[in-house]
N, C-alpha and C positions, 0 to 999 in steps of 0.2 A: 504494499499500499504506500502511495506517495505521501509526502508531507501534507498534512491536512490544512488547507487554507480556505478562504471564502466562506467562513462560518456564517456570515450575514445572510446567506441564502438557504441555510439549513437551520430551521428552528427545532427546538426540542420536540415539539408536537409532530412536526413532519417526520423527524427521525423515529419517534415512537411509533407512528402509524406504519412506517416502513417495517419496523422490527416486528410489530404485532402481525402484519400481513405475512411476513416470512415465517414466523413461528407457527401461525395457524395453517399456512399452506403445507408445511412439512409435518404437521401433526405432532409437534413437540409439546411436552407437558410443562409449560411454564405456569407459575402461580402468580407472579407479579413482576412488573418491569418499571424502571425509573430511568429517565434520560436527563442528564445535565449537560447543557452546552453553554459555556460562559456562565451567565446568571439565569439562564432560561431553563425551566424544568417542566417535565411532563410525566404523568404516571398512568399505568393501565394495570387492571387487575383481571385475572382469570378465575380467582378463588378468593374466599374471604381473607381479609387483611389480618393475618395472625402471625405471631412470632413462630419461626421455625429455626431448626438447627442450621447454621451457615456452614457446617462441616469444616473443611480445611481452609476456608477463608479465615477461620479463627487463628491459623498460623500467622497471618498478617497482624491480627490483633496482638498475638504473643510477641511479635517483633516490635510493635509499637510500645508494649509494656517494657520490654528490655531496653529499648531506645530511650524512653522517658527516664528510666532509672539510671541509665548511663549519663544522660544529660544532667541529672541531679547529682552525679558524682557518688552514687551509692553502689554502683554495679559497673563492671567492666566487661563489655561484650567480647573483648579480645583476651580475657584472662582464661586460664584453664578451668574447666568445669569443676575439677577436683578441689580448687581453692574454696569453693562455696559448699561443697559436699564432702568434707574430709573424712566423714565416718563411713563412706561407701568405698569399698575396695574397688580398684580399677584393674582391668585386664591389660594385656600387653599393648603398649603404645597409647593407651587412653590417657595417660598423664599429659600428653601433648594435645589433647582435644580441647578446643576452646568453646565458649558459648557461641561465637560466630559459626564455628564448624557445625554445631548442633542445629543452628537456625538456617544454615544454607544446605543442610543435608549432606555435609562432606565429612562426617566423623569417621566414615569407614567401618562403623560398628553395625553388625548385621543382626537385626531383630525384626523379622517379618511381621506385618500386620496380620491379625486374626480378629474375627468378630468379638472375641472375648479377651482382647489384648490386656485390658485393665484388670481382668480377673484372673489371668493365667499365672501371675506371679505374686507372691506375698508383697513384694516391693518392686514395681516395674523399673524405677530408676536404678535401684541396686542391681537388678538383673542386667539391665542395659549396659551399665558401666563396668560390669564384671567381665563382659565379653571383650575379646581382642579387637583392636582397630587395625584395618588394613592400610592406614594412611589416608591421604586426602582423596578418598574414593567416594563417589556419590552413592548414598544409600538412603533413599527416601523412606522415612520412618516416623510414625506418629510418636513413638517412644523417644525420639530425638527432641521434638519440641516439648514433650512432657518433662524430660529431664532438664531442659534449659529452664523451664518455669519452676521446677523444683529448686534449682539453683537460685533463681530470683527470689523465691519464697524464703530462702534461708536468710535473705537480707531484709526484705520488706514485710514479711508475714504473708497473710493470705493475699494472693495476687489480685483476685477479683475485687476484694474490698479495698486494697491499696490503689487499684487502677481506677475505681469508680469516680473519685473526685478529680482525677487527673485527665481522664479521657472521656468516659461516658457522660458525666454530669455536664461538662462544658458543651457537649453536642446535644444536650437535652434528652439523653437516653437514660431512663430511670429503671431501677430494679432489674438489672440484667441477670439472667440466669446463665451460669457457666457450669455445666455438668461436672461432677466430681468422681474421682476414682474411689474404691472401697476404703482407702486410707484417708480420704477427706480432702485431697489435693485436687485442683482443677485439672480436668483432662487435657487442657491446653491446646492440643492439635485439632480439636473440635468441640462441639457441645455448647457453643455460644448461640443463644436464641434471640433473633432480632426480626423485626418486620422489614419488609423491602425498603421502605423509606428510611428506616433507622440505619440499615446497612449503607444506604446511599449517602448518609451524612459522613460515614467513615470514608467513603469514596471521595467525597468533596474535600475532606481534610487532606487526604493523600494527594489528590490532584493539585491542591494549593500549597504543596510543599510543607505540610505540617502546621499550617495556619488555619484557624477556624474563626471566621467572621472577625478578623483582625487580631485575634489572640494566638500567640505562638503556643502550640501544644507540645511539639517535638521538633528537633532540629531538622533542617531540610536535607542535611547529608544522609540521614537515615532513610528518608524517603527516596532519595536518589539511589541508595543501595538496594532498594527493593526491585529496582529494574535496571541495574547496570552490573558490569563485571560478571556477565553471565557465565555460568558453569555448565559445561556439556554434561548431560545426564546419560546419554546413550539410549534415551527412551524413544517411544513411538512418536510419530508426527504430531506436533502440537505440545509435546512434553519433552522437547529436546534440550532446553535451556532453562535453568533455574537460578534465582539469586536469593535475596533475603525474603523469602515467601512468595516472590513473584515469578510467574511463568512468562517467557517470551511468546509474543504472538497473540492473536493472529496478525500476520504481516508485521508492520512497524509498531503495532499496538503491544500492550502487555496486560496481564490480568492476575488477580487472585481468583483461585478456582477451587471450589469445594465439590465434593460428591453430590450426585443427583442435580447438578446444574446450578449451583450457587456461584454467582459470578460478580466480580467487579472488573469491568473492562475499561482500560484507559487508552484513549486515542486523541492525542493532542489536548485541547481544552474540553473534550467531551469525556463523560463518565457514564457508562451504561451499567445499571445494577439489575440483576435478574436473580429471582428466587424461583426454584423449580422443583419438580419431582421426576427427573428424567436423566438417569445416570449416563446412558449411552449418548444422549443428545446434547450434553454439556458443551463440548467443543464446538459443535455445529451452531449452537446458540451464540457462542462468542463470536463466530465468524459472521453471523447475521447482525450482531450488534455493531461490529466494525463497519460492515456494509451500510447499515442504517445511518451512521453518522457521517459517512463519506459524502462529499459533494458530488 
C-alpha cells in the first residue's frame, strides 16, 4: 500500500461503509467496527455493544503497562527478568533474557500454548523460566507476556489496579476486567474485556504517539517500538514480522491482532478497530480495513 494521503476525500463514515460492505459481502462475523481518521469517527454494530475479550490485543496493553512503569523509573524493560523474579530458578541461558525479549517474543524459551495453559502448571512463570533458552529465537508464547507482567507486579503490585489510574481512567474506561490465573495474577496475554469503542480509545492513544487529548500517557518511543525494528518470525503470510506486540501489515499498515478477529489496524492517520467472533477471518478483516481507509 502506498503512503496514504488525501484524507480530505475519505471520511470516517465513507471508510466505515466500505468496511461494512466488504465484511458483509464475504460473510465474516464481525461484532463491531470503529473508524477514526484524523478527528473524524464513525461506528457500526452487528451485535449488541458488550464488552468482550480482546484476546492478544491485550499484549499491547501489557506493553503499555511496562512502558509506563519504565517511564516512571520503577521498571527497566531492558533488564533481565531474573532481576525482578529472583526466587524463580532459571534454565540454561535464561539469565540473559530481558523483559524486552519477553515482550517481543524473542526469549527462545519454548512453552507451547494449550487451552488450559494457566492451569497446567502450579506456577506458569516458574515453569516458563525453568526451561532453557535457545537464544534470540522467536517463540510466540502467552507465557512470555504473562511472565513479563509477573515481573512488573513484583515492582508495582497488582498490575491491573496499578494501571487503572495511569491508562484506563484517563481514557474514560472504568472497571476493566482482566482475567486472572489460578494464582491470582492477571493472565496478561489476553483476558481484557472492552467494548469496541473503548478499544478504539486505546487505538487513538497509540496513533497519537502516547498522548490522549493533550495529556502524555506514555513516551512516544515506546509507541514507535510497537511497529519498528521488525523481527522475522518465520510465520505464515500476515504473521511474518513482529515487534513490541505489533504485527507488520497488511501492506505498509500495522496492527495489534487478537484471536477471533480482535483488531487495531493503523494506517497513516487512520485507526480501524474491529471486534469479532471469526478466528479464520481476522487477517482478511485487517486487509479490508486497510482497503477501506485507502483513497
